[in-house]
Each structure stands twice: as C-alpha cells, then as structure tokens.
C-alpha positions in Angstrom: 14.5 -154.3 16.9 16.3 -153.6 20.2 19.7 -154.7 18.9 19.6 -151.9 16.3 19.1 -149.3 19.0 22.4 -147.7 20.1 23.6 -148.2 23.6 24.3 -144.5 23.8 22.9 -141.7 21.6 23.9 -138.1 22.5 22.5 -135.3 20.3 23.6 -131.6 20.5 24.2 -131.9 24.2 25.0 -128.7 26.0 25.6 -128.3 29.8 26.6 -125.0 31.4 27.9 -124.2 34.9 26.9 -120.5 35.1 28.6 -118.9 32.1 31.0 -121.8 31.6 30.0 -124.2 28.8 31.4 -127.5 30.0 29.8 -129.4 27.1 28.8 -127.5 23.9 26.7 -129.2 21.2 28.2 -132.7 21.6 26.8 -135.5 19.5 28.0 -139.1 19.5 26.6 -142.6 19.0 27.9 -145.8 20.7 26.6 -148.9 19.0 25.9 -152.0 21.1 28.8 -154.4 21.6 31.5 -151.7 21.2 34.3 -150.8 23.6 34.2 -147.0 23.1 36.9 -144.6 24.2 36.0 -141.1 25.4 39.2 -139.1 25.5 40.0 -135.5 26.4 42.2 -133.4 28.7 41.1 -132.4 32.2 38.2 -130.0 32.0 37.2 -131.1 28.5 33.7 -132.1 29.6 34.0 -135.9 29.8 32.7 -136.3 33.4 29.9 -133.8 32.8 28.8 -135.8 29.8 28.8 -139.0 31.8 26.8 -137.4 34.6 24.2 -136.4 32.0 24.0 -140.0 30.9 23.3 -141.1 34.4 20.8 -138.3 35.2 23.2 -136.9 37.9 23.1 -133.7 35.9 20.4 -132.4 33.6 21.4 -130.9 30.1 20.6 -127.3 29.4 19.7 -128.5 25.8 20.1 -131.5 23.6 19.1 -135.1 24.2 20.6 -138.1 25.8 19.4 -141.7 25.3 20.6 -145.0 26.8 19.2 -148.0 24.9 16.7 -145.6 23.5 15.5 -144.5 26.9 15.5 -141.0 28.4 17.6 -141.2 31.7 15.4 -138.5 33.2 12.1 -140.2 32.5 13.2 -143.8 32.7 15.9 -143.6 35.3 15.3 -147.0 37.0 15.1 -148.8 33.6 18.3 -147.2 32.4 20.3 -147.7 35.6 19.1 -151.4 35.9 21.0 -152.0 32.6 24.3 -150.3 33.4 27.0 -150.2 36.0 29.1 -147.1 36.7 32.6 -146.7 38.2 33.8 -143.1 38.8 37.4 -142.2 39.4 36.8 -141.7 43.1 34.7 -144.3 44.9 33.2 -144.4 48.3 31.5 -147.1 50.4 29.7 -147.2 53.7 32.7 -147.4 56.0 31.2 -149.8 58.5 30.5 -152.4 55.9 33.0 -155.2 55.1 34.0 -156.1 51.6 31.6 -159.0 51.6 28.7 -156.8 53.0 29.4 -154.2 50.4 29.1 -156.7 47.6 25.9 -158.1 49.1 24.5 -154.6 49.3 25.3 -154.0 45.6 23.9 -157.4 44.6 20.6 -156.6 46.3 19.8 -154.0 43.7 20.5 -156.4 40.8 18.4 -159.0 39.1 21.5 -161.1 38.4 24.8 -161.4 40.0 27.8 -163.7 39.1 28.8 -165.2 42.4 31.5 -167.4 40.7 33.1 -164.3 39.2 32.9 -162.5 42.5 34.8 -165.2 44.4 37.4 -165.5 41.6 38.1 -161.8 41.5 38.3 -161.5 45.3 40.9 -164.2 45.3 42.8 -162.9 42.3 43.2 -159.4 43.8 43.6 -160.7 47.3 40.8 -158.7 48.9 39.8 -160.0 52.3 36.0 -160.4 52.4 36.0 -159.5 56.1 38.0 -156.3 55.7 36.1 -153.1 56.5 35.7 -150.6 53.7 37.1 -147.9 55.9 40.4 -149.8 56.0 40.8 -150.3 52.3 43.4 -148.3 50.3 42.3 -146.2 47.4 43.4 -148.9 45.0 41.5 -151.6 46.9 38.4 -149.5 46.9 38.7 -149.1 43.1 39.1 -152.9 42.8 36.0 -153.4 44.9 34.0 -151.0 42.8 35.1 -152.7 39.6 34.3 -156.1 40.9 30.8 -154.8 41.9 30.3 -153.4 38.4 31.3 -156.5 36.4 29.6 -159.1 38.6 26.3 -157.4 37.9 26.9 -158.3 34.2 25.2 -155.2 32.9 24.5 -154.4 29.3 26.5 -151.2 29.6 29.7 -150.6 31.7 30.4 -146.9 32.1 33.9 -146.2 33.4 35.2 -142.7 34.3 39.0 -143.0 34.9 38.3 -146.4 36.4 41.8 -147.7 37.1 43.7 -144.5 38.1 44.0 -145.7 41.7 45.5 -149.1 40.8 49.2 -149.9 40.6 50.5 -150.5 37.0 50.6 -154.4 37.3 47.1 -154.7 38.8 45.8 -152.1 36.5 46.9 -153.9 33.3 45.6 -157.2 34.6 42.2 -155.7 35.5 41.9 -154.1 32.1 42.8 -157.2 30.1 41.5 -160.0 32.4 38.4 -158.3 33.8 37.1 -155.5 31.6 38.2 -157.3 28.4 36.8 -160.6 29.6 33.5 -159.0 30.5 33.1 -157.5 27.0 34.4 -160.6 25.2 32.0 -163.0 27.0 29.0 -161.5 25.2 30.4 -159.1 22.6 27.1 -158.6 20.8 25.3 -157.4 23.9 27.9 -155.9 26.3 29.1 -152.3 25.7 31.9 -150.5 27.5 32.1 -146.7 27.5 35.4 -145.7 29.1 36.8 -142.2 29.8 40.5 -142.5 30.6 43.9 -140.8 30.5 45.6 -144.2 30.4 44.8 -144.6 26.7 47.8 -146.9 26.0 46.5 -149.5 28.4 43.1 -149.8 26.7 44.7 -149.8 23.2 43.7 -153.4 22.4 40.1 -153.0 23.6 39.0 -149.7 22.1 37.1 -150.2 18.8 36.0 -146.6 18.4 36.6 -143.3 20.2 35.7 -139.6 20.5 38.2 -136.9 21.5 36.6 -134.0 23.3 38.2 -130.6 23.3 36.7 -127.8 25.4 33.3 -129.4 25.4 33.2 -130.1 21.7 33.8 -133.2 19.6 37.2 -132.8 18.0 37.6 -136.2 16.4 35.5 -139.4 16.2 36.8 -142.5 14.4 36.9 -146.2 14.5 40.3 -147.1 16.0 41.6 -149.0 13.0 40.6 -146.1 10.7 42.5 -143.7 12.9 45.6 -145.8 12.8 45.4 -145.8 9.0 44.9 -142.1 8.9 47.5 -140.9 11.3 51.1 -142.0 10.5 54.6 -141.3 11.8 57.3 -141.0 9.1 60.9 -141.2 10.1 63.5 -140.4 7.5 67.3 -139.9 7.5 69.3 -138.3 4.7 73.0 -138.4 4.0 73.1 -134.6 4.4 70.7 -132.2 6.2 67.7 -131.8 3.9 66.7 -128.5 2.3 63.9 -127.4 0.0 61.4 -130.0 1.1 57.7 -128.9 0.8 56.1 -130.5 3.9 53.3 -128.0 4.4 50.8 -130.9 4.2 52.2 -132.5 7.3 50.5 -132.3 10.6 53.9 -131.6 12.3 57.6 -131.8 11.4 60.5 -132.3 13.8 64.0 -132.0 12.5 67.2 -133.1 14.1 70.2 -132.7 11.9 69.9 -135.3 9.0 66.7 -136.8 10.4 63.1 -135.8 10.2 60.1 -137.1 12.1 56.8 -136.2 10.3 53.2 -136.7 11.4 50.9 -137.3 8.5 47.1 -136.8 8.7 45.7 -138.9 5.8 48.4 -137.9 3.3 51.3 -140.3 4.2 51.4 -141.7 0.7 52.1 -138.3 -0.9 54.7 -137.4 1.7 56.5 -140.7 1.3 56.6 -140.3 -2.4 58.2 -136.9 -2.1 60.7 -138.1 0.4 61.7 -141.2 -1.7 62.5 -138.8 -4.6 65.3 -137.3 -2.4 67.1 -140.6 -2.0 67.0 -141.1 1.8 69.3 -143.4 3.7 66.4 -144.7 5.8 62.7 -144.3 5.5 60.0 -145.8 7.8 56.3 -145.2 8.2 54.3 -146.5 11.2 50.8 -146.1 12.5 50.3 -144.0 15.6 49.0 -145.6 18.8 45.7 -144.3 20.1 47.6 -142.3 22.7 49.8 -140.7 20.1 46.7 -139.9 18.0 45.2 -138.2 21.1 48.4 -136.1 21.4 48.3 -135.4 17.6 44.7 -134.3 17.9 45.9 -131.4 20.0 48.0 -130.2 17.1 45.0 -130.7 14.8 42.9 -128.6 17.2 45.5 -125.8 17.1 45.6 -125.9 13.3 41.8 -125.6 13.1 41.8 -122.6 15.4 44.3 -120.6 13.3 
C-alpha cells in the first residue's frame, strides 16, 4: 500500500564535487506523516542531499526515492507532490506578489485560496507590491506561502526561516508549518534542514545529524531526550575522586559539576548520590543541546 512507502528513502548516497565528498554513504528513511529534522553544521552536506532529492544534482552512487519514485526518472511525478523552499529565494522581479502566487498556482492541481488570503493578511504582504521591492524576509514569507498553499504531500525546507525576524519566524513555524502538518498528519510530511533547531523543537518527531557528509546520529526526538541528559550537582566541598569516565562531558566550577550523560544517567546519578550532594538535578537536553552534544560525540568517536 502507498501509505507504507516512506516519503523519503535515501540509501548509501554519495555525492562528490571533484575530490571533495560532500555526502558520503548517507542512508536515512523518513516515514509519511513525520516532521523530520535534518541537522548539521555549514558544509555538512545537507543542501547537497536535498538537491539530490529534487534532481537538481545527481548522485555519484547510491539511491534516492521520494514516495517510492526515482526523482531522475519520475521528476514530474515527484515534484507534483512536494514543495521546496530554499534559504535564498528569488522571483521574477516584474511580477507582483499576487502575480507570483498566480504563477505558482498555475503549476498545481490544487491551491488553497482561503489560506493564501489569510496568510497575506496575517503577514501584511501587499498583493500589488512588486517582487523586486520586497525585503529578504518578505520574499521568504512569499515563498513559504506559495509552498503551503499548494498543500503538498511533502514540504522540503532548507533553512526556510533564516530571513525572517524572530517574532514572525516563530509565528510562521508554529501557525503555518505546524498547522500545515497537523491538518493532515497521516499524509503530510515535513523535511526541514535548519540551524534554528530550538524554534522547531515542538514539531520535530525524528531527526538525523549529519557530520562531514556522514550520518552521525538518527533518533526519534523523544528517545533522544531520554538518552541525553544534563546532570547538575553541588557538593558542600569541591569533589574529588569521582569516576566520571562514562560521561560525555564534565564541566567543573568549584563545588558544582555539570555532566552530560549519553544513555548512562542512572549510573552517574547513583554514584553522585553516594557522595551526599547538597543539590542534584537531572534534565533532558533540548534538541539544540543534543545537536551540540553530538559534536562531542563525534570527537570521541574519532579518537
């Protein structure tokens, strides 16, 4: 059945630019109905991967499938089911906002006119304004409106809100991208590459962290929060003789310690309790903190 076919299936993807391997043996699966995060530092290979999904680049090896289809052989069928917003958008400068949306709608089998009108009003975009006169943030808003009004099965976002101011950005993520996904959660899939991980925290159900073109970590978001924990402990006197070799990292400041645990928080907590601390707390990391912690994990693996 179609519903069992992943929205995205990438298997052993490799893409080189000359001698540089931008993506090296990447495999990941995005099930339908997920909001999937794709994280990595600049140059990690995120945009290259997305361009392979869209047939804007061809892999050197490996396979890419979107709803079971090959983007190279079935490009029209694939692109009819998705919408893509890159981090830098451009429109025909002579077109107005309204003309741009009409142009985008002409390529689609369906278009939500009610949503279009509501979003134009909410974000105070003048339908008569020429695209050439829009700010970067307004162009991003226009691109996002064009993407969600098409009501695609798959929304592919590459740093989609980097041009928006913080207030508009948060509203767009929660009220637009979140609402798009929630309105048909079994069918609609979001694949988002972003540095603004904290602002997508409540939407991301699963994620992959990419490091130098390779998959470093793939986990459901809730499992990641259970696995990675921050322990804060304070003693009456500066501690000595603690064996914290199992910790991902340890930061000491006088009588206080901050410890990052990778799946072994229970053991570390038990050891710390035995030393009679004045205060002991354990909290899950946010997805952004997990992303930062993964950098420490990558260094540990390379040693």
